N, CA, C and O atoms as a GROMACS GRO file, in nm:
protein
  356
    1MET      N    1   1.404   0.288   0.395
    1MET     CA    2   1.341   0.255   0.509
    1MET      C    3   1.345   0.071   0.430
    1MET      O    4   1.358   0.060   0.308
    2ARG      N    5   1.335  -0.036   0.507
    2ARG     CA    6   1.345  -0.135   0.469
    2ARG      C    7   1.265  -0.198   0.456
    2ARG      O    8   1.171  -0.184   0.534
    3ILE      N    9   1.255  -0.313   0.340
    3ILE     CA   10   1.158  -0.344   0.280
    3ILE      C   11   1.034  -0.361   0.424
    3ILE      O   12   0.925  -0.305   0.438
    4THR      N   13   1.080  -0.423   0.481
    4THR     CA   14   0.996  -0.453   0.669
    4THR      C   15   0.838  -0.322   0.665
    4THR      O   16   0.716  -0.302   0.664
    5GLU      N   17   0.946  -0.284   0.666
    5GLU     CA   18   0.937  -0.121   0.676
    5GLU      C   19   0.761  -0.101   0.595
    5GLU      O   20   0.642  -0.119   0.620
    6ALA      N   21   0.839  -0.060   0.505
    6ALA     CA   22   0.738  -0.031   0.416
    6ALA      C   23   0.664  -0.103   0.305
    6ALA      O   24   0.626  -0.059   0.197
    7ALA      N   25   0.651  -0.226   0.358
    7ALA     CA   26   0.555  -0.309   0.305
    7ALA      C   27   0.421  -0.287   0.398
    7ALA      O   28   0.308  -0.271   0.352
    8ARG      N   29   0.460  -0.289   0.556
    8ARG     CA   30   0.397  -0.295   0.638
    8ARG      C   31   0.330  -0.045   0.665
    8ARG      O   32   0.263   0.014   0.750
    9TYR      N   33   0.382  -0.013   0.575
    9TYR     CA   34   0.375   0.155   0.571
    9TYR      C   35   0.227   0.148   0.439
    9TYR      O   36   0.123   0.215   0.442
   10LEU      N   37   0.259   0.072   0.363
   10LEU     CA   38   0.217   0.037   0.222
   10LEU      C   39   0.003  -0.027   0.267
   10LEU      O   40  -0.110   0.016   0.246
   11GLY      N   41   0.079  -0.165   0.347
   11GLY     CA   42  -0.071  -0.211   0.416
   11GLY      C   43  -0.001  -0.326   0.358
   11GLY      O   44   0.070  -0.370   0.448
   12VAL      N   45   0.016  -0.408   0.236
   12VAL     CA   46   0.077  -0.489   0.183
   12VAL      C   47   0.151  -0.609   0.270
   12VAL      O   48   0.186  -0.614   0.387
   13SER      N   49   0.159  -0.716   0.147
   13SER     CA   50   0.296  -0.819   0.228
   13SER      C   51   0.432  -0.792   0.111
   13SER      O   52   0.439  -0.750  -0.004
   14ILE      N   53   0.530  -0.842   0.215
   14ILE     CA   54   0.694  -0.802   0.147
   14ILE      C   55   0.665  -0.864   0.036
   14ILE      O   56   0.737  -0.818  -0.053
   15ASN      N   57   0.555  -0.993  -0.026
   15ASN     CA   58   0.578  -1.076  -0.154
   15ASN      C   59   0.493  -0.948  -0.291
   15ASN      O   60   0.494  -0.952  -0.414
   16THR      N   61   0.438  -0.861  -0.204
   16THR     CA   62   0.355  -0.785  -0.288
   16THR      C   63   0.434  -0.650  -0.359
   16THR      O   64   0.427  -0.597  -0.470
   17LEU      N   65   0.533  -0.613  -0.198
   17LEU     CA   66   0.596  -0.541  -0.250
   17LEU      C   67   0.762  -0.522  -0.354
   17LEU      O   68   0.821  -0.437  -0.421
   18LYS      N   69   0.780  -0.675  -0.304
   18LYS     CA   70   0.882  -0.736  -0.430
   18LYS      C   71   0.850  -0.718  -0.576
   18LYS      O   72   0.929  -0.690  -0.667
   19ALA      N   73   0.675  -0.744  -0.584
   19ALA     CA   74   0.640  -0.803  -0.707
   19ALA      C   75   0.590  -0.621  -0.778
   19ALA      O   76   0.591  -0.597  -0.899
   20MET      N   77   0.542  -0.499  -0.648
   20MET     CA   78   0.539  -0.377  -0.730
   20MET      C   79   0.662  -0.370  -0.754
   20MET      O   80   0.658  -0.325  -0.868
   21SER      N   81   0.767  -0.382  -0.730
   21SER     CA   82   0.934  -0.335  -0.729
   21SER      C   83   0.990  -0.393  -0.846
   21SER      O   84   1.054  -0.306  -0.906
   22ASP      N   85   0.992  -0.483  -0.892
   22ASP     CA   86   0.988  -0.616  -1.044
   22ASP      C   87   0.936  -0.600  -1.131
   22ASP      O   88   0.971  -0.664  -1.229
   23SER      N   89   0.834  -0.513  -1.140
   23SER     CA   90   0.715  -0.403  -1.230
   23SER      C   91   0.761  -0.304  -1.285
   23SER      O   92   0.749  -0.259  -1.399
   24GLY      N   93   0.848  -0.252  -1.144
   24GLY     CA   94   0.855  -0.137  -1.190
   24GLY      C   95   0.761  -0.017  -1.119
   24GLY      O   96   0.771   0.104  -1.136
   25LYS      N   97   0.689  -0.071  -1.055
   25LYS     CA   98   0.487   0.010  -0.989
   25LYS      C   99   0.568   0.133  -0.881
   25LYS      O  100   0.579   0.255  -0.888
   26ILE      N  101   0.609   0.043  -0.796
   26ILE     CA  102   0.772   0.057  -0.718
   26ILE      C  103   0.878   0.128  -0.778
   26ILE      O  104   0.900   0.135  -0.899
   27ILE      N  105   0.956   0.191  -0.668
   27ILE     CA  106   1.119   0.258  -0.718
   27ILE      C  107   1.175   0.208  -0.666
   27ILE      O  108   1.276   0.276  -0.684
   28CYS      N  109   1.231   0.070  -0.555
   28CYS     CA  110   1.335   0.057  -0.473
   28CYS      C  111   1.512   0.111  -0.452
   28CYS      O  112   1.585   0.101  -0.550
   29HIS      N  113   1.566   0.163  -0.330
   29HIS     CA  114   1.712   0.123  -0.368
   29HIS      C  115   1.774  -0.003  -0.370
   29HIS      O  116   1.712  -0.097  -0.319
   30ARG      N  117   1.912  -0.029  -0.433
   30ARG     CA  118   1.984  -0.160  -0.328
   30ARG      C  119   2.043  -0.119  -0.272
   30ARG      O  120   2.022  -0.012  -0.216
   31THR      N  121   2.146  -0.188  -0.262
   31THR     CA  122   2.238  -0.175  -0.095
   31THR      C  123   2.312  -0.243  -0.178
   31THR      O  124   2.281  -0.288  -0.288
   32GLY      N  125   2.442  -0.250  -0.106
   32GLY     CA  126   2.596  -0.319  -0.203
   32GLY      C  127   2.567  -0.503  -0.231
   32GLY      O  128   2.579  -0.596  -0.310
   33GLY      N  129   2.510  -0.450  -0.060
   33GLY     CA  130   2.417  -0.608  -0.053
   33GLY      C  131   2.316  -0.708  -0.109
   33GLY      O  132   2.305  -0.830  -0.111
   34GLY      N  133   2.217  -0.558  -0.174
   34GLY     CA  134   2.113  -0.646  -0.233
   34GLY      C  135   2.027  -0.616  -0.227
   34GLY      O  136   1.947  -0.625  -0.320
   35HIS      N  137   1.990  -0.542  -0.067
   35HIS     CA  138   1.891  -0.578   0.012
   35HIS      C  139   1.858  -0.426  -0.056
   35HIS      O  140   1.941  -0.337  -0.073
   36ARG      N  141   1.660  -0.420  -0.103
   36ARG     CA  142   1.562  -0.297  -0.082
   36ARG      C  143   1.555  -0.248  -0.010
   36ARG      O  144   1.481  -0.261   0.087
   37ARG      N  145   1.681  -0.121  -0.047
   37ARG     CA  146   1.578  -0.043   0.021
   37ARG      C  147   1.464   0.121  -0.030
   37ARG      O  148   1.448   0.154  -0.148
   38TYR      N  149   1.392   0.211   0.106
   38TYR     CA  150   1.247   0.296  -0.018
   38TYR      C  151   1.318   0.394   0.084
   38TYR      O  152   1.409   0.375   0.166
   39HIS      N  153   1.230   0.524   0.044
   39HIS     CA  154   1.236   0.587   0.073
   39HIS      C  155   1.043   0.679   0.078
   39HIS      O  156   0.940   0.675   0.010
   40LYS      N  157   1.099   0.760   0.221
   40LYS     CA  158   0.983   0.713   0.358
   40LYS      C  159   0.898   0.869   0.183
   40LYS      O  160   0.878   0.806   0.078
   41GLU      N  161   0.878   0.957   0.175
   41GLU     CA  162   0.879   1.010   0.092
   41GLU      C  163   0.848   0.972  -0.041
   41GLU      O  164   0.762   1.041  -0.094
   42TYR      N  165   0.903   0.865  -0.121
   42TYR     CA  166   0.823   0.856  -0.235
   42TYR      C  167   0.670   0.735  -0.220
   42TYR      O  168   0.567   0.717  -0.285
   43MET      N  169   0.752   0.653  -0.051
   43MET     CA  170   0.646   0.582  -0.069
   43MET      C  171   0.449   0.678  -0.016
   43MET      O  172   0.337   0.631  -0.033
   44VAL      N  173   0.491   0.825   0.048
   44VAL     CA  174   0.362   0.869   0.029
   44VAL      C  175   0.327   0.863  -0.069
   44VAL      O  176   0.230   0.790  -0.092
   45ASP      N  177   0.400   0.950  -0.193
   45ASP     CA  178   0.294   0.921  -0.285
   45ASP      C  179   0.271   0.824  -0.325
   45ASP      O  180   0.156   0.813  -0.368
   46LYS      N  181   0.363   0.698  -0.333
   46LYS     CA  182   0.315   0.556  -0.384
   46LYS      C  183   0.178   0.520  -0.302
   46LYS      O  184   0.077   0.481  -0.362
   47ILE      N  185   0.183   0.537  -0.172
   47ILE     CA  186   0.067   0.548  -0.089
   47ILE      C  187  -0.089   0.528  -0.207
   47ILE      O  188  -0.170   0.436  -0.196
   48ALA      N  189  -0.098   0.648  -0.321
   48ALA     CA  190  -0.244   0.630  -0.317
   48ALA      C  191  -0.275   0.565  -0.467
   48ALA      O  192  -0.385   0.554  -0.520
   49TYR      N  193  -0.117   0.517  -0.533
   49TYR     CA  194  -0.113   0.411  -0.655
   49TYR      C  195  -0.196   0.260  -0.514
   49TYR      O  196  -0.267   0.175  -0.567
   50VAL      N  197  -0.180   0.252  -0.393
   50VAL     CA  198  -0.203   0.116  -0.323
   50VAL      C  199  -0.357   0.136  -0.261
   50VAL      O  200  -0.418   0.049  -0.198
   51HIS      N  201  -0.427   0.324  -0.304
   51HIS     CA  202  -0.585   0.336  -0.252
   51HIS      C  203  -0.609   0.270  -0.409
   51HIS      O  204  -0.687   0.175  -0.417
   52ASP      N  205  -0.560   0.306  -0.500
   52ASP     CA  206  -0.626   0.334  -0.648
   52ASP      C  207  -0.633   0.128  -0.631
   52ASP      O  208  -0.740   0.070  -0.648
   53CYS      N  209  -0.505   0.054  -0.597
   53CYS     CA  210  -0.552  -0.074  -0.639
   53CYS      C  211  -0.683  -0.147  -0.474
   53CYS      O  212  -0.771  -0.221  -0.430
   54TRP      N  213  -0.643  -0.103  -0.469
   54TRP     CA  214  -0.783  -0.182  -0.274
   54TRP      C  215  -0.930  -0.106  -0.312
   54TRP      O  216  -1.030  -0.141  -0.250
   55LEU      N  217  -0.936  -0.029  -0.390
   55LEU     CA  218  -1.088   0.059  -0.450
   55LEU      C  219  -1.084  -0.054  -0.528
   55LEU      O  220  -1.188  -0.119  -0.520
   56LYS      N  221  -1.000  -0.099  -0.599
   56LYS     CA  222  -1.113  -0.131  -0.733
   56LYS      C  223  -1.079  -0.269  -0.638
   56LYS      O  224  -1.176  -0.290  -0.565
   57TRP      N  225  -0.960  -0.379  -0.614
   57TRP     CA  226  -1.046  -0.481  -0.546
   57TRP      C  227  -1.161  -0.465  -0.465
   57TRP      O  228  -1.243  -0.555  -0.482
   58ILE      N  229  -1.190  -0.384  -0.389
   58ILE     CA  230  -1.310  -0.374  -0.310
   58ILE      C  231  -1.470  -0.336  -0.460
   58ILE      O  232  -1.590  -0.318  -0.444
   59GLU      N  233  -1.415  -0.339  -0.542
   59GLU     CA  234  -1.553  -0.344  -0.666
   59GLU      C  235  -1.531  -0.404  -0.709
   59GLU      O  236  -1.611  -0.409  -0.803
   60LEU      N  237  -1.434  -0.510  -0.719
   60LEU     CA  238  -1.459  -0.641  -0.744
   60LEU      C  239  -1.460  -0.750  -0.740
   60LEU      O  240  -1.470  -0.834  -0.829
   61GLU      N  241  -1.442  -0.762  -0.578
   61GLU     CA  242  -1.473  -0.823  -0.479
   61GLU      C  243  -1.639  -0.832  -0.391
   61GLU      O  244  -1.704  -0.925  -0.344
   62CYS      N  245  -1.662  -0.669  -0.404
   62CYS     CA  246  -1.735  -0.656  -0.264
   62CYS      C  247  -1.901  -0.614  -0.331
   62CYS      O  248  -1.993  -0.546  -0.286
   63ASP      N  249  -1.883  -0.687  -0.449
   63ASP     CA  250  -2.061  -0.612  -0.482
   63ASP      C  251  -2.118  -0.658  -0.500
   63ASP      O  252  -2.204  -0.633  -0.584
   64ARG      N  253  -2.104  -0.801  -0.408
   64ARG     CA  254  -2.224  -0.875  -0.361
   64ARG      C  255  -2.233  -0.840  -0.228
   64ARG      O  256  -2.337  -0.883  -0.177
   65SER      N  257  -2.178  -0.790  -0.169
   65SER     CA  258  -2.192  -0.767   0.000
   65SER      C  259  -2.141  -0.638   0.067
   65SER      O  260  -2.035  -0.632   0.128
   66LYS      N  261  -2.262  -0.496   0.041
   66LYS     CA  262  -2.212  -0.345   0.085
   66LYS      C  263  -2.198  -0.342   0.186
   66LYS      O  264  -2.188  -0.225   0.220
   67GLU      N  265  -2.178  -0.497   0.378
   67GLU     CA  266  -2.155  -0.462   0.476
   67GLU      C  267  -1.977  -0.518   0.439
   67GLU      O  268  -1.872  -0.455   0.454
   68ALA      N  269  -1.991  -0.604   0.406
   68ALA     CA  270  -1.803  -0.622   0.359
   68ALA      C  271  -1.739  -0.491   0.239
   68ALA      O  272  -1.627  -0.527   0.203
   69HIS      N  273  -1.757  -0.427   0.207
   69HIS     CA  274  -1.772  -0.289   0.100
   69HIS      C  275  -1.734  -0.216   0.225
   69HIS      O  276  -1.620  -0.192   0.265
   70ASP      N  277  -1.839  -0.187   0.275
   70ASP     CA  278  -1.846  -0.110   0.414
   70ASP      C  279  -1.711  -0.105   0.500
   70ASP      O  280  -1.660   0.000   0.540
   71ALA      N  281  -1.647  -0.263   0.528
   71ALA     CA  282  -1.598  -0.292   0.607
   71ALA      C  283  -1.455  -0.293   0.524
   71ALA      O  284  -1.423  -0.175   0.538
   72LEU      N  285  -1.412  -0.318   0.493
   72LEU     CA  286  -1.323  -0.323   0.401
   72LEU      C  287  -1.285  -0.131   0.395
   72LEU      O  288  -1.195  -0.086   0.466
   73ARG      N  289  -1.371  -0.036   0.298
   73ARG     CA  290  -1.316   0.065   0.279
   73ARG      C  291  -1.347   0.129   0.458
   73ARG      O  292  -1.363   0.250   0.444
   74GLY      N  293  -1.356   0.103   0.561
   74GLY     CA  294  -1.308   0.136   0.723
   74GLY      C  295  -1.232   0.140   0.617
   74GLY      O  296  -1.199   0.211   0.522
   75TRP      N  297  -1.198  -0.046   0.707
   75TRP     CA  298  -0.991  -0.060   0.689
   75TRP      C  299  -0.933   0.043   0.563
   75TRP      O  300  -0.825   0.098   0.582
   76LEU      N  301  -0.981   0.058   0.478
   76LEU     CA  302  -0.860   0.082   0.465
   76LEU      C  303  -0.812   0.249   0.420
   76LEU      O  304  -0.716   0.288   0.353
   77ASP      N  305  -0.975   0.362   0.516
   77ASP     CA  306  -0.932   0.492   0.488
   77ASP      C  307  -0.867   0.473   0.622
   77ASP      O  308  -0.747   0.500   0.634
   78ARG      N  309  -0.944   0.424   0.732
   78ARG     CA  310  -0.772   0.413   0.850
   78ARG      C  311  -0.638   0.424   0.872
   78ARG      O  312  -0.572   0.500   0.944
   79ARG      N  313  -0.597   0.295   0.764
   79ARG     CA  314  -0.465   0.267   0.682
   79ARG      C  315  -0.412   0.387   0.645
   79ARG      O  316  -0.297   0.424   0.667
   80LEU      N  317  -0.531   0.469   0.568
   80LEU     CA  318  -0.466   0.549   0.529
   80LEU      C  319  -0.457   0.658   0.591
   80LEU      O  320  -0.357   0.724   0.560
   81ILE      N  321  -0.564   0.729   0.714
   81ILE     CA  322  -0.526   0.816   0.766
   81ILE      C  323  -0.395   0.784   0.915
   81ILE      O  324  -0.339   0.863   0.990
   82GLU      N  325  -0.391   0.663   0.905
   82GLU     CA  326  -0.228   0.605   1.033
   82GLU      C  327  -0.166   0.657   0.944
   82GLU      O  328  -0.145   0.777   0.961
   83ALA      N  329  -0.105   0.586   0.804
   83ALA     CA  330  -0.013   0.637   0.747
   83ALA      C  331  -0.020   0.805   0.714
   83ALA      O  332   0.048   0.834   0.616
   84GLY      N  333  -0.093   0.922   0.779
   84GLY     CA  334  -0.114   1.078   0.735
   84GLY      C  335  -0.122   1.126   0.636
   84GLY      O  336  -0.110   1.248   0.621
   85VAL      N  337  -0.147   1.031   0.525
   85VAL     CA  338  -0.254   1.040   0.396
   85VAL      C  339  -0.383   1.064   0.365
   85VAL      O  340  -0.421   1.076   0.248
   86LEU      N  341  -0.434   1.071   0.432
   86LEU     CA  342  -0.603   1.104   0.433
   86LEU      C  343  -0.625   1.211   0.629
   86LEU      O  344  -0.556   1.156   0.715
   87ASN      N  345  -0.685   1.303   0.669
   87ASN     CA  346  -0.711   1.362   0.689
   87ASN      C  347  -0.815   1.304   0.786
   87ASN      O  348  -0.924   1.315   0.728
   88GLY      N  349  -0.834   1.241   0.924
   88GLY     CA  350  -0.974   1.224   1.000
   88GLY      C  351  -1.059   1.241   1.011
   88GLY      O  352  -1.135   1.159   1.063
   89ASP      N  353  -1.101   1.377   0.963
   89ASP     CA  354  -1.192   1.457   0.975
   89ASP      C  355  -1.356   1.430   0.853
   89ASP      O  356  -1.452   1.507   0.860
   0.00000   0.00000   0.00000
């Protein structure tokens, strides 16, 4: 998948995904023209990594407000359900 699709799938910005790729946290393949491509099956596995990052951010940034914490956690859970990583039950 193209970088825009992969970033949308993971719920991160294109620049964040590029940084994750450059640091080796997410693997991408380059086309002959140098464009990044990501395998969807691989992205399903890596969404757990992004989930963990979001949870850490929620813990660090939202300690002062339970409402903000719950809202962000709900957003993250909905995103993971949409991606098919979590069961919506």
